[in-house]
N, C-alpha and C positions, 0 to 999 in steps of 0.2 A: 830907499832910505829906511833904516830901521827906526822904530819908535822907542822912546824912553820907557824903561821898565815901569817907572812910576806912573806913566800915563795909561797903562793897561791894568785895569782892576781885575782882581781874582774873583770873577763872577761867572755864573753859568752862561755858556754860550760862545758865540763866535767873536773873535777879536782880531782886528788887523794889526799885525806886529811889524810889518814891513810892506813895501809896495807889492800888492798882489799876493801877500803871504799872510795866512791866518792861523791862529791857534784856537782850537775849540777846547774850552776849559770846563772841568766838572769838579767844583768844590764838594766835599772837603779834601778830595784826593785820597781818601782811605780805600779799603778793599773795594775793588771794582770800579771806583770813580776815577777813570783814566782820562787823559787828554788825547787829542788828535790834532791833525794839521791839514792845511790845504795850500797848494801852490797853484796860482792861476796865471796862465799865459794869455796871449791875445785870442787863442782859439781852443784851448783845452786846459784841463786841470789835472793835478795829481793829488790824491788823497793819502794822507799818512795815518794809517790805522783806522779801524772801525771800533765800535763800542761793545759792551758786554751782553747786550740783548738787542732784539730787533726793534723794540719800541724806542729805546735810547738812540739807536743808530738812525732810525727813520726821522726822529726829531732833529738830529744833527744834520742829516742830508737836506731836510726841509729848510733849515736855517741857512744852509749854504747855497740854496737855490738862487738867491739874489746875485751870487757870484757865478754859479755854474750853469745857469739857464742858457746862456749863450756860449759857455765854455765848458762843455760836459767833461765829467771825470772819466778819463780813459785808462788811468793807471792807479792802482792801489798798492802802496808799499806797507807791509806789515813789519813792524820793528822787532817782533818776536812772536812766539806761539801762544802766550797766555790769552785766554778767552776775552778778557776785557780790552784786547787790542786787535781781535780778529773775528769774533763771533758774528758781527754784522756784515761780513764780506758779501754774503749772498744778495744783499740789497743793492749793491753797486753793479747793476747789470751792464754787461758788455765791456767791463773794464778788465784789463790785464792785471793779475795779482802777482806781485813780486815779493820775494823774501829770500833769506839765506837757505842753503840746502839743509842746514841743521834745524832751522826753525820749521821748515816744511815737514821734515821727518817727525818733529815733535808735536805737530798740530793735532794728531789723533791720540796723543797720550792722555789728554784730559778733555774729552769731548763734552759738550753741554750735558749729555745724559749722565755723565759721571758725576758732575757737580750736583745735579738734581738727585742722584742716588745717594750721594754723601749727605745731603740735607735730610733725606728720609730715614737714615740709619739711626738706631738707638745707640748713641755714643756716650751716654751718660749726661746728666743734667748740665754740668759745667761746659762740656764740649759742645753739646747740642745748642746751648744758648750762644756760644761764641760763633759757631758756624752760621746760625740763623742771623746774627747781627751782621756778619760779613757778607752773606750772599742772599739773605731774604729779600732785599729790595729789588732783586732782578728776576726776570722771567726766562727760564731756559727751555721753554716749550717751542717746538716747531723750528728749531735752528738747524739748518743744514750748512756745513762748512765746506765750501768747494775747495779742492786742492789748488795750490798756487800754479800759475801758468808758467812762471819763469823763476828759476832759482840761480844763486851764484855763491861763490866763495871769495873771500878777500874783499875786493872792491868792485863796484859797478857804477859807471857813469851813464846817466840818462839825459836825454834832451826833451824838455817839455816846452814846446812852442818856442824854441830858441833860448830857453833858460836852462842852465846846467844844474843837474841834481847829482850829488855824489852820495852813493850808498857805501858805507864803511862797516864791514863786519868787525865786531869787537868781542863777540862771544867765543866760547862759553864763559858766561859770567853770571848774570841774573838767571838766565836760562841757557840752553845749549847753543842758541843761534842769534844772539842780540845784534842789532845793527843801529848805526846812526844815519840820519838823513841830513846832509849838509847842503845848504843853498848859498854858494859863494857870493852871488850878486846881491843877495839880501842880508849877508852876514848873519845868518840864522841857522841854528842846528836843532833838530828834533832828536831827542835822546832816548825815546822809549823809556823802559824801566831801568836803564843805567842810572837814571836820576829819579829819586823820590825827594821832593823838597818839603820840609816840615813833617815828613813821614819817614819811617824807618825802612831802609833797603832790606830786601829779603833774598838770601842766596839759595835759590832752588837748585842751582847747578854748581857754579864755581868752575875753576879755582878763583879764590878771592884776589890773587895777584893780577889776573886778567881784568877784573873789575877795576882795580886801582889803576892799572894801565889805561883802561878805557876813560877814566876820569881825566887822566893826564892828556889823553888824546883830545878830549873835548876842550880842555883849557888851551891846548896848543893851537886850536883852530882860531882862537881869539874872536869868536863870534860876538856880535853885539847883543843878540837875542838867543837865549838858551831855553828851549821848551822841554820840561821834564815829562816823563810818562805820567806822573802824579804830582799835583801841587802847583803853586804859582810859577810864573816865569821867573827866571833867575839869571845869574851871571857867573863869572869865574869864582866868586866868593861862595856861591851856593854849591858849585861843583866841588870845590875844595872841602867844604863841610862834609859832603858825602864820602869823599876819599878819606878824610881824616877819621870818620866813623869806622869805615872798613879796616883801616890800618890799626885803629885802636882795638877792635874786636880780634883781629888776627894776632896782634901782639899778646893780648890777654890769653888767648887760647894756646898759643905756642908755649908761653911761660907756664901756664897751669898744666898743660899736657906733660911738659918736661918734668914738672914737680910731682907727677903721678896722679893728678886729679882726673876723674872721669868727666865726661861731657855733662852729665846731669849735675855734678857738683859745681862745675864751672858756671853753668846756667844759673844756679842758685846763688852763687857768690859774687859774680861780676857786678861791680858798681858802675852803672851807666852814667852817673853824674848828670850833666846837662842833656845828654842824649835821651834821658828818660822823659824829657819834655816833648820829644817828637811823638807823633801819632804812631800807633801800633808798635810801641817799644818792645812788646813781648815777642816780636819776631827775632829777638835775641836767641830764643830757643832754637829756631831753625838755623840761624847763622852759626851758632856754636857747633851744632851737629854737623853742618857742612864743612866747617874748617877742621874739626876733629877727623872727619872722614878723609879729608885731603891729607892731613898730617900722617894718618895711619895707612894711606895708600889703598883705601877701600873704594870700590867703584859702585857698590850698591847703595842707592839712595833710600832713606827711610820712607815708609809708606806715608801718603798724605794723611791717613787716619792718625798715625802716631804723631806726626808733626803738628797737626791741628790740636790734638790733645795736649801736647807739650806747651803750645802757646796759650791755650785756654787755661791750663792749670797755672802757668806762670802769672798771667794777668789777674786771675782770681785769687791768687795767693794760696791755692790748695797745696 
C-alpha cells in the first residue's frame, strides 16, 4: 500500500512511501542534491541510484542498513549517467549495476575529475562563483566509477525477491539514456531527472519532444507515488507542471527562431512568468541552446564551460 504524499515530509533521509519501498530525499533538490530509492523484498534489496560523492552515499547506505542488514542490496539501477545519481556506485559492493546502454556509454563523459577540474579553472568571477555554489558542497576525491554490469535498450523486467520491477528507457531527454523504475505492486515510479519538482529541468541532451513524451508516460502509469530525481514527492499534477514548462520553452524557441532571433536573444527576452519562481530558473539558458540546436539540426553540444557561463551570467544579470 502506498502512503499519502501529505504524510511524507520533504526532509533529509529515508522515507517509506509504500510497503517495503523507500525514497531517500535530499532537500533542497538543487544542483547535486538528488533523490534515490530502495525496494526491499523478503531476502534482497534493489537500490535506485547512488549520490554525488562517497560521504553522502555512505551516509545513505548507513541509514538504509535498518532495512538492508538482512536483505542486502544485490542490484543497483542508475536512472542516468549524471554523477549525482551514480558517483557512489563503488560503495555498493557485490551488487550488479544496471542501466541503459546509452547511459553506460555516457558515464565517462563527465568523470569526477572533470568536475574537480572545472571548479579549479579561472572562468571569471561570475562563473566561478556560480560553479562553486553548485558543486562546492561535494567532494570529488577518490571516486572510482565502476562500469555497469548489465545494460539494455527499451524495457527490462527484473524480479527482486518475487517483486516485479520494470525499467523503462525514455531517453534521450535530460541525458542520452534516461530510464524510469516502475514498481507495479507498490504503485510507485522513480523518475530520475525526468522530474525536477520545484526546480527547473535542464536539457543536457534532448530532444525536448522525448522528454514531453516521458512525462506523458509517467502520467499514464497512474502511480500513487511519483519520486522525482530532485525535489519532494509528487503526483500527476507535478508531472504535468514539468511537461508544461518544457512545452512552453519549446513553443517560445520555435516562434523566436522562426522570427529570426538568435538563441542569446531568446534567452534574454523570454518571460518565464511563474516558472521564474522555480529553483535554478537560469537553466533556461541551457534549455534554449538545446532546443535551438534541435531546430537547426546540429549534433554538437555546447561545451560545459560555455553553458555554465551562460547560466551564471543570466542569473547575475550580467
